[in-house]
TIVO-2410 file (N, C-alpha, C; in nm, 3 decimals):
# residues 112
REC num residu      c1      c2      c3 atome chaine
REC   1      M   0.084  -0.117   0.000     N      A
REC   1      M   0.000   0.000   0.000    CA      A
REC   1      M   0.089   0.124   0.000     C      A
REC   2      S   0.060   0.221  -0.085     N      A
REC   2      S   0.139   0.343  -0.085    CA      A
REC   2      S   0.053   0.460  -0.037     C      A
REC   3      L   0.121   0.559   0.017     N      A
REC   3      L   0.049   0.677   0.066    CA      A
REC   3      L   0.000   0.761  -0.050     C      A
REC   4      K  -0.120   0.811  -0.038     N      A
REC   4      K  -0.176   0.903  -0.137    CA      A
REC   4      K  -0.134   1.044  -0.099     C      A
REC   5      D  -0.117   1.132  -0.198     N      A
REC   5      D  -0.087   1.271  -0.170    CA      A
REC   5      D  -0.209   1.338  -0.109     C      A
REC   6      F  -0.186   1.432  -0.019     N      A
REC   6      F  -0.293   1.506   0.043    CA      A
REC   6      F  -0.330   1.623  -0.046     C      A
REC   7      H  -0.459   1.639  -0.076     N      A
REC   7      H  -0.508   1.751  -0.157    CA      A
REC   7      H  -0.606   1.833  -0.076     C      A
REC   8      R  -0.586   1.964  -0.077     N      A
REC   8      R  -0.677   2.054  -0.006    CA      A
REC   8      R  -0.794   2.090  -0.095     C      A
REC   9      F  -0.906   2.118  -0.031     N      A
REC   9      F  -1.023   2.169  -0.101    CA      A
REC   9      F  -1.021   2.321  -0.092     C      A
REC  10      D  -1.047   2.386  -0.204     N      A
REC  10      D  -1.056   2.532  -0.203    CA      A
REC  10      D  -1.181   2.573  -0.126     C      A
REC  11      T  -1.161   2.658  -0.028     N      A
REC  11      T  -1.272   2.703   0.053    CA      A
REC  11      T  -1.239   2.839   0.112     C      A
REC  12      E  -1.341   2.915   0.143     N      A
REC  12      E  -1.325   3.045   0.210    CA      A
REC  12      E  -1.339   3.031   0.361     C      A
REC  13      D  -1.377   2.913   0.407     N      A
REC  13      D  -1.396   2.887   0.550    CA      A
REC  13      D  -1.260   2.879   0.620     C      A
REC  14      K  -1.230   2.976   0.706     N      A
REC  14      K  -1.098   2.984   0.771    CA      A
REC  14      K  -1.071   2.863   0.860     C      A
REC  15      E  -1.173   2.815   0.929     N      A
REC  15      E  -1.154   2.699   1.016    CA      A
REC  15      E  -1.118   2.575   0.933     C      A
REC  16      M  -1.185   2.560   0.819     N      A
REC  16      M  -1.156   2.446   0.733    CA      A
REC  16      M  -1.014   2.456   0.676     C      A
REC  17      V  -0.970   2.576   0.642     N      A
REC  17      V  -0.833   2.596   0.593    CA      A
REC  17      V  -0.734   2.557   0.701     C      A
REC  18      T  -0.760   2.596   0.826     N      A
REC  18      T  -0.673   2.562   0.938    CA      A
REC  18      T  -0.666   2.411   0.959     C      A
REC  19      V  -0.780   2.345   0.954     N      A
REC  19      V  -0.785   2.200   0.970    CA      A
REC  19      V  -0.704   2.133   0.858     C      A
REC  20      Q  -0.725   2.177   0.736     N      A
REC  20      Q  -0.653   2.118   0.623    CA      A
REC  20      Q  -0.502   2.141   0.635     C      A
REC  21      N  -0.462   2.259   0.681     N      A
REC  21      N  -0.319   2.287   0.699    CA      A
REC  21      N  -0.258   2.194   0.804     C      A
REC  22      N  -0.332   2.173   0.914     N      A
REC  22      N  -0.283   2.082   1.018    CA      A
REC  22      N  -0.273   1.939   0.967     C      A
REC  23      I  -0.370   1.896   0.891     N      A
REC  23      I  -0.366   1.761   0.834    CA      A
REC  23      I  -0.248   1.748   0.738     C      A
REC  24      K  -0.229   1.847   0.653     N      A
REC  24      K  -0.117   1.842   0.558    CA      A
REC  24      K   0.017   1.835   0.631     C      A
REC  25      S   0.030   1.912   0.738     N      A
REC  25      S   0.153   1.910   0.816    CA      A
REC  25      S   0.179   1.771   0.874     C      A
REC  26      F   0.075   1.708   0.925     N      A
REC  26      F   0.089   1.574   0.982    CA      A
REC  26      F   0.122   1.472   0.873     C      A
REC  27      V   0.052   1.476   0.763     N      A
REC  27      V   0.074   1.381   0.654    CA      A
REC  27      V   0.214   1.396   0.596     C      A
REC  28      T   0.265   1.517   0.589     N      A
REC  28      T   0.401   1.539   0.540    CA      A
REC  28      T   0.502   1.465   0.626     C      A
REC  29      Q   0.480   1.460   0.756     N      A
REC  29      Q   0.570   1.385   0.845    CA      A
REC  29      Q   0.567   1.236   0.812     C      A
REC  30      L   0.451   1.185   0.776     N      A
REC  30      L   0.440   1.043   0.744    CA      A
REC  30      L   0.520   1.007   0.620     C      A
REC  31      N   0.535   1.101   0.528     N      A
REC  31      N   0.610   1.072   0.407    CA      A
REC  31      N   0.757   1.041   0.435     C      A
REC  32      F   0.809   1.079   0.552     N      A
REC  32      F   0.946   1.047   0.586    CA      A
REC  32      F   0.965   0.899   0.611     C      A
REC  33      I   0.858   0.827   0.639     N      A
REC  33      I   0.872   0.684   0.664    CA      A
REC  33      I   0.813   0.603   0.548     C      A
REC  34      K   0.808   0.663   0.431     N      A
REC  34      K   0.760   0.594   0.313    CA      A
REC  34      K   0.883   0.551   0.233     C      A
REC  35      L   0.908   0.421   0.224     N      A
REC  35      L   1.023   0.368   0.155    CA      A
REC  35      L   0.977   0.285   0.036     C      A
REC  36      D   1.023   0.322  -0.080     N      A
REC  36      D   0.990   0.247  -0.201    CA      A
REC  36      D   0.841   0.222  -0.215     C      A
REC  37      G   0.759   0.321  -0.179     N      A
REC  37      G   0.615   0.309  -0.193    CA      A
REC  37      G   0.549   0.229  -0.083     C      A
REC  38      R   0.628   0.178   0.013     N      A
REC  38      R   0.573   0.099   0.122    CA      A
REC  38      R   0.575   0.183   0.249     C      A
REC  39      I   0.475   0.167   0.332     N      A
REC  39      I   0.472   0.235   0.460    CA      A
REC  39      I   0.547   0.149   0.560     C      A
REC  40      I   0.652   0.206   0.617     N      A
REC  40      I   0.730   0.137   0.718    CA      A
REC  40      I   0.699   0.205   0.850     C      A
REC  41      D   0.614   0.144   0.931     N      A
REC  41      D   0.571   0.211   1.053    CA      A
REC  41      D   0.652   0.173   1.175     C      A
REC  42      S   0.748   0.081   1.160     N      A
REC  42      S   0.826   0.041   1.276    CA      A
REC  42      S   0.962   0.109   1.280     C      A
REC  43      L   0.990   0.198   1.185     N      A
REC  43      L   1.118   0.267   1.182    CA      A
REC  43      L   1.105   0.407   1.241     C      A
REC  44      P   1.210   0.454   1.309     N      A
REC  44      P   1.207   0.590   1.360    CA      A
REC  44      P   1.191   0.690   1.246     C      A
REC  45      V   1.111   0.793   1.267     N      A
REC  45      V   1.082   0.891   1.163    CA      A
REC  45      V   1.203   0.976   1.132     C      A
REC  46      N   1.282   1.012   1.231     N      A
REC  46      N   1.395   1.103   1.210    CA      A
REC  46      N   1.516   1.030   1.156     C      A
REC  47      G   1.508   0.988   1.031     N      A
REC  47      G   1.617   0.917   0.966    CA      A
REC  47      G   1.610   0.940   0.817     C      A
REC  48      R   1.692   0.866   0.745     N      A
REC  48      R   1.688   0.877   0.600    CA      A
REC  48      R   1.733   0.746   0.537     C      A
REC  49      Q   1.687   0.726   0.414     N      A
REC  49      Q   1.724   0.606   0.340    CA      A
REC  49      Q   1.850   0.634   0.260     C      A
REC  50      V   1.943   0.539   0.261     N      A
REC  50      V   2.068   0.550   0.188    CA      A
REC  50      V   2.085   0.423   0.107     C      A
REC  51      E   2.123   0.438  -0.020     N      A
REC  51      E   2.153   0.321  -0.104    CA      A
REC  51      E   2.302   0.325  -0.135     C      A
REC  52      V   2.374   0.218  -0.100     N      A
REC  52      V   2.519   0.214  -0.117    CA      A
REC  52      V   2.565   0.072  -0.147     C      A
REC  53      T   2.689   0.062  -0.191     N      A
REC  53      T   2.755  -0.067  -0.203    CA      A
REC  53      T   2.843  -0.083  -0.080     C      A
REC  54      V   2.820  -0.189  -0.004     N      A
REC  54      V   2.902  -0.220   0.112    CA      A
REC  54      V   3.004  -0.325   0.067     C      A
REC  55      L   3.131  -0.295   0.096     N      A
REC  55      L   3.240  -0.381   0.051    CA      A
REC  55      L   3.276  -0.484   0.159     C      A
REC  56      S   3.365  -0.576   0.123     N      A
REC  56      S   3.411  -0.676   0.219    CA      A
REC  56      S   3.526  -0.622   0.305     C      A
REC  57      T   3.552  -0.494   0.292     N      A
REC  57      T   3.641  -0.420   0.383    CA      A
REC  57      T   3.556  -0.311   0.445     C      A
REC  58      V   3.605  -0.246   0.549     N      A
REC  58      V   3.526  -0.143   0.617    CA      A
REC  58      V   3.484  -0.036   0.517     C      A
REC  59      T   3.354  -0.011   0.511     N      A
REC  59      T   3.297   0.089   0.421    CA      A
REC  59      T   3.236   0.200   0.507     C      A
REC  60      L   3.287   0.322   0.491     N      A
REC  60      L   3.233   0.436   0.564    CA      A
REC  60      L   3.121   0.497   0.482     C      A
REC  61      I   3.000   0.487   0.531     N      A
REC  61      I   2.882   0.532   0.458    CA      A
REC  61      I   2.839   0.668   0.511     C      A
REC  62      P   2.846   0.773   0.427     N      A
REC  62      P   2.798   0.904   0.473    CA      A
REC  62      P   2.646   0.901   0.486     C      A
REC  63      H   2.596   0.925   0.607     N      A
REC  63      H   2.452   0.912   0.630    CA      A
REC  63      H   2.377   1.044   0.616     C      A
REC  64      G   2.443   1.158   0.627     N      A
REC  64      G   2.379   1.287   0.603    CA      A
REC  64      G   2.278   1.330   0.707     C      A
REC  65      L   2.283   1.276   0.827     N      A
REC  65      L   2.186   1.312   0.930    CA      A
REC  65      L   2.219   1.444   0.999     C      A
REC  66      G   2.345   1.485   0.992     N      A
REC  66      G   2.385   1.608   1.061    CA      A
REC  66      G   2.401   1.588   1.211     C      A
REC  67      R   2.411   1.464   1.255     N      A
REC  67      R   2.428   1.427   1.395    CA      A
REC  67      R   2.475   1.283   1.399     C      A
REC  68      K   2.515   1.236   1.517     N      A
REC  68      K   2.554   1.095   1.531    CA      A
REC  68      K   2.433   1.006   1.501     C      A
REC  69      F   2.456   0.899   1.430     N      A
REC  69      F   2.346   0.805   1.406    CA      A
REC  69      F   2.316   0.729   1.535     C      A
REC  70      Q   2.191   0.690   1.552     N      A
REC  70      Q   2.150   0.612   1.669    CA      A
REC  70      Q   2.141   0.464   1.636     C      A
REC  71      G   2.113   0.435   1.510     N      A
REC  71      G   2.101   0.296   1.467    CA      A
REC  71      G   2.072   0.290   1.319     C      A
REC  72      W   2.052   0.171   1.268     N      A
REC  72      W   2.024   0.152   1.126    CA      A
REC  72      W   1.950   0.020   1.107     C      A
REC  73      H   1.875   0.015   0.998     N      A
REC  73      H   1.803  -0.107   0.959    CA      A
REC  73      H   1.832  -0.136   0.814     C      A
REC  74      L   1.849  -0.261   0.782     N      A
REC  74      L   1.864  -0.304   0.644    CA      A
REC  74      L   1.725  -0.311   0.582     C      A
REC  75      V   1.702  -0.231   0.478     N      A
REC  75      V   1.571  -0.225   0.413    CA      A
REC  75      V   1.566  -0.320   0.294     C      A
REC  76      D   1.677  -0.328   0.218     N      A
REC  76      D   1.680  -0.414   0.100    CA      A
REC  76      D   1.826  -0.453   0.075     C      A
REC  77      I   1.845  -0.573   0.024     N      A
REC  77      I   1.980  -0.620  -0.009    CA      A
REC  77      I   1.974  -0.690  -0.144     C      A
REC  78      Q   2.069  -0.659  -0.232     N      A
REC  78      Q   2.067  -0.711  -0.368    CA      A
REC  78      Q   2.172  -0.819  -0.388     C      A
REC  79      G   2.172  -0.916  -0.301     N      A
REC  79      G   2.268  -1.026  -0.314    CA      A
REC  79      G   2.270  -1.109  -0.187     C      A
REC  80      D   2.356  -1.212  -0.190     N      A
REC  80      D   2.367  -1.303  -0.077    CA      A
REC  80      D   2.488  -1.263   0.005     C      A
REC  81      A   2.465  -1.183   0.110     N      A
REC  81      A   2.575  -1.137   0.195    CA      A
REC  81      A   2.520  -1.098   0.331     C      A
REC  82      R   2.607  -1.105   0.431     N      A
REC  82      R   2.574  -1.053   0.563    CA      A
REC  82      R   2.634  -0.914   0.574     C      A
REC  83      V   2.566  -0.823   0.642     N      A
REC  83      V   2.615  -0.686   0.660    CA      A
REC  83      V   2.610  -0.655   0.808     C      A
REC  84      W   2.721  -0.599   0.859     N      A
REC  84      W   2.723  -0.563   1.000    CA      A
REC  84      W   2.803  -0.436   1.023     C      A
REC  85      R   2.778  -0.374   1.140     N      A
REC  85      R   2.847  -0.252   1.179    CA      A
REC  85      R   2.981  -0.288   1.241     C      A
REC  86      V   3.083  -0.209   1.207     N      A
REC  86      V   3.216  -0.230   1.262    CA      A
REC  86      V   3.226  -0.151   1.392     C      A
REC  87      A   3.204  -0.217   1.504     N      A
REC  87      A   3.201  -0.151   1.634    CA      A
REC  87      A   3.336  -0.091   1.672     C      A
REC  88      S   3.444  -0.145   1.622     N      A
REC  88      S   3.577  -0.096   1.657    CA      A
REC  88      S   3.622   0.022   1.572     C      A
REC  89      S   3.540   0.064   1.477     N      A
REC  89      S   3.578   0.175   1.389    CA      A
REC  89      S   3.591   0.305   1.468     C      A
REC  90      T   3.688   0.386   1.429     N      A
REC  90      T   3.709   0.518   1.491    CA      A
REC  90      T   3.651   0.629   1.404     C      A
REC  91      A   3.568   0.592   1.306     N      A
REC  91      A   3.508   0.691   1.217    CA      A
REC  91      A   3.417   0.785   1.295     C      A
REC  92      N   3.405   0.907   1.248     N      A
REC  92      N   3.317   1.008   1.309    CA      A
REC  92      N   3.172   0.966   1.283     C      A
REC  93      T   3.103   0.921   1.386     N      A
REC  93      T   2.966   0.871   1.369    CA      A
REC  93      T   2.865   0.982   1.342     C      A
REC  94      A   2.906   1.107   1.355     N      A
REC  94      A   2.819   1.218   1.315    CA      A
REC  94      A   2.818   1.232   1.163     C      A
REC  95      L   2.913   1.168   1.097     N      A
REC  95      L   2.923   1.176   0.951    CA      A
REC  95      L   2.905   1.041   0.882     C      A
REC  96      F   2.954   0.934   0.946     N      A
REC  96      F   2.961   0.806   0.878    CA      A
REC  96      F   2.903   0.691   0.960     C      A
REC  97      L   2.853   0.591   0.889     N      A
REC  97      L   2.811   0.463   0.945    CA      A
REC  97      L   2.912   0.361   0.893     C      A
REC  98      P   2.995   0.302   0.980     N      A
REC  98      P   3.096   0.206   0.933    CA      A
REC  98      P   3.037   0.065   0.924     C      A
REC  99      L   3.028   0.015   0.802     N      A
REC  99      L   2.973  -0.119   0.780    CA      A
REC  99      L   3.074  -0.205   0.705     C      A
REC 100      I   3.053  -0.334   0.712     N      A
REC 100      I   3.132  -0.431   0.637    CA      A
REC 100      I   3.036  -0.542   0.593     C      A
REC 101      A   3.068  -0.608   0.484     N      A
REC 101      A   2.983  -0.717   0.434    CA      A
REC 101      A   3.067  -0.842   0.410     C      A
REC 102      S   3.003  -0.955   0.412     N      A
REC 102      S   3.073  -1.081   0.384    CA      A
REC 102      S   3.113  -1.090   0.237     C      A
REC 103      A   3.045  -1.014   0.151     N      A
REC 103      A   3.077  -1.000   0.008    CA      A
REC 103      A   3.022  -0.865  -0.036     C      A
REC 104      S   3.085  -0.803  -0.133     N      A
REC 104      S   3.036  -0.673  -0.181    CA      A
REC 104      S   2.891  -0.685  -0.224     C      A
REC 105      V   2.810  -0.591  -0.177     N      A
REC 105      V   2.666  -0.600  -0.204    CA      A
REC 105      V   2.604  -0.460  -0.200     C      A
REC 106      V   2.505  -0.438  -0.285     N      A
REC 106      V   2.429  -0.313  -0.285    CA      A
REC 106      V   2.315  -0.327  -0.185     C      A
REC 107      V   2.302  -0.228  -0.097     N      A
REC 107      V   2.198  -0.233   0.005    CA      A
REC 107      V   2.124  -0.100   0.012     C      A
REC 108      K   2.004  -0.104   0.066     N      A
REC 108      K   1.931   0.016   0.106    CA      A
REC 108      K   1.921   0.008   0.258     C      A
REC 109      L   1.956   0.120   0.322     N      A
REC 109      L   1.957   0.127   0.468    CA      A
REC 109      L   1.866   0.239   0.513     C      A
REC 110      W   1.805   0.222   0.628     N      A
REC 110      W   1.735   0.330   0.697    CA      A
REC 110      W   1.825   0.365   0.816     C      A
REC 111      V   1.888   0.483   0.809     N      A
REC 111      V   1.978   0.527   0.915    CA      A
REC 111      V   1.904   0.631   0.998     C      A
REC 112      Y   1.908   0.616   1.128     N      A
REC 112      Y   1.839   0.711   1.216    CA      A
REC 112      Y   1.928   0.749   1.332     C      A
***
């Protein structure tokens, strides 16, 4: 199921305009958890999806959050490989998510 876009009705009623604005604001937040047309309701909203190739050596993935990441979820994987975080990495976690894979593989991640 994919989210439908919110459309406002043209009206001169100020209360109805206010209600529609509030609904649009709320629905816009929901779009942050829409991945590949699917609603993912178990993921934290304050994150972003990243598509990268994870190598069999430490791969520093720029997550673009503007803060230290709190965690990550594997959303999609395009091959037969295990992917894990390198806990011993000294990379700046405000900029990068250090991952490694058992074989090079393209993945989609939800980083939050």
